[in-house]
C-alpha positions in Angstrom: 15.0 -45.8 -39.3 13.8 -48.8 -41.1 10.5 -50.3 -42.0 9.9 -51.5 -38.6 12.0 -50.0 -35.9 13.3 -46.1 -35.0 16.5 -46.1 -33.7 18.1 -43.6 -31.5 21.5 -43.2 -30.3 23.1 -41.0 -27.0 26.6 -40.8 -26.9 27.9 -39.3 -23.6 31.4 -37.3 -23.4 33.0 -39.9 -21.2 36.1 -41.6 -22.0 36.7 -43.6 -18.9 37.9 -47.4 -19.7 35.3 -49.9 -19.6 35.8 -53.5 -18.2 33.5 -56.6 -17.4 32.8 -55.1 -14.0 32.3 -51.3 -15.3 30.5 -52.1 -18.8 29.4 -48.6 -19.1 29.8 -44.8 -18.5 26.2 -43.9 -17.8 25.2 -42.5 -14.6 24.1 -45.7 -12.1 24.9 -43.7 -9.1 21.4 -41.7 -9.5 18.0 -42.3 -10.9 19.0 -41.0 -14.4 17.0 -40.8 -17.6 18.2 -40.5 -21.0 15.5 -39.1 -23.6 14.7 -38.3 -26.8 11.5 -36.0 -27.6 10.1 -35.9 -30.9 7.2 -33.3 -31.3 5.2 -32.2 -34.8 3.9 -29.3 -33.2 0.8 -31.0 -31.8 1.8 -34.0 -30.2 4.8 -34.6 -27.9 6.5 -38.2 -27.8 9.1 -39.5 -25.6 11.6 -42.0 -25.8 13.7 -42.9 -22.8 15.7 -45.3 -21.0 15.6 -44.8 -17.2 18.2 -46.1 -14.5 16.4 -46.9 -11.0 19.4 -46.7 -8.6 17.4 -48.4 -5.9 16.4 -51.3 -7.9 19.8 -51.4 -10.1 18.0 -51.9 -13.2 17.5 -49.8 -16.5 13.7 -49.8 -18.0 12.9 -48.4 -21.3 9.7 -46.4 -21.9 7.6 -44.8 -24.9 5.1 -42.3 -24.1 3.4 -39.4 -25.5 1.5 -36.3 -23.7 -2.2 -36.7 -23.5 -4.2 -33.8 -21.6 -0.8 -32.3 -20.0 -0.1 -35.4 -18.7 2.5 -38.3 -19.7 1.2 -41.5 -20.6 4.1 -44.3 -20.9 4.3 -47.7 -22.2 7.5 -49.7 -20.0 9.5 -52.1 -21.7 8.4 -51.2 -25.2 11.7 -51.5 -27.1 15.2 -52.7 -27.0 18.6 -51.5 -26.0 22.1 -51.8 -25.7 24.7 -49.9 -23.5 28.6 -50.3 -23.8 31.1 -47.5 -22.9 29.9 -44.1 -23.8 27.2 -45.5 -26.3 23.7 -46.1 -25.7 21.3 -47.2 -28.7 17.8 -47.7 -28.4 15.3 -49.2 -30.8 11.3 -48.7 -30.6 8.3 -50.0 -32.9 8.0 -47.6 -35.6 4.1 -48.1 -36.0 3.6 -47.3 -32.4 5.8 -44.0 -32.8 4.2 -42.9 -36.0 0.6 -43.6 -34.4 1.6 -41.7 -31.2 2.5 -38.9 -33.5 -0.4 -39.1 -35.6 1.9 -38.9 -38.9 0.9 -39.6 -42.2 3.1 -39.8 -45.4 6.1 -37.4 -45.3 5.5 -35.6 -41.9 8.5 -33.8 -40.0 9.2 -33.7 -36.4 11.8 -31.5 -34.4 13.8 -33.9 -32.2 16.2 -33.5 -29.4 17.8 -35.4 -26.6 18.1 -34.7 -22.7 19.8 -36.4 -20.2 19.8 -35.9 -16.2 18.9 -37.3 -13.1 16.4 -37.4 -10.5 16.7 -37.2 -6.6 15.2 -40.1 -4.3 11.5 -39.1 -4.9 12.0 -39.0 -8.6 12.0 -35.1 -8.9 14.0 -33.7 -11.7 17.2 -32.0 -10.6 17.6 -29.0 -12.3 20.7 -28.4 -14.1 21.6 -31.8 -13.7 22.0 -32.9 -17.3 22.5 -31.6 -20.9 19.9 -30.9 -23.6 20.9 -30.9 -27.6 19.6 -28.4 -30.2 16.5 -29.5 -32.1 16.9 -31.4 -35.5 14.5 -31.9 -38.1 13.3 -35.5 -39.0 11.2 -36.5 -41.9 9.2 -39.5 -41.8 
């Protein structure tokens, strides 16, 4: 984190060699999701990058849960994917606004990965979830 951006990095356990024609080891055979969740006990915020296998493109989202539904902003950050690493950067002011954080607020953070079927329904057991970590703003 710096004064303007919140950075997240996801590394996957895949050591397949990369090349010009195979620049990353992230799942592009499915509608894939790589997500970082932040929650402060009241509010859930999601930072994610999604691969649409039909369109062949990656999109980024920043969103929060409102009344049991997710409200998402598309293309709300920047990212880089190479090999087995995915790095994301999101606007810190929007993230703090979504979390309604003041000074020195703590949040739980964890990451998930997985994929959806052709109708964007999450496939149970298709990914991983990290243990929660504690982050202080």
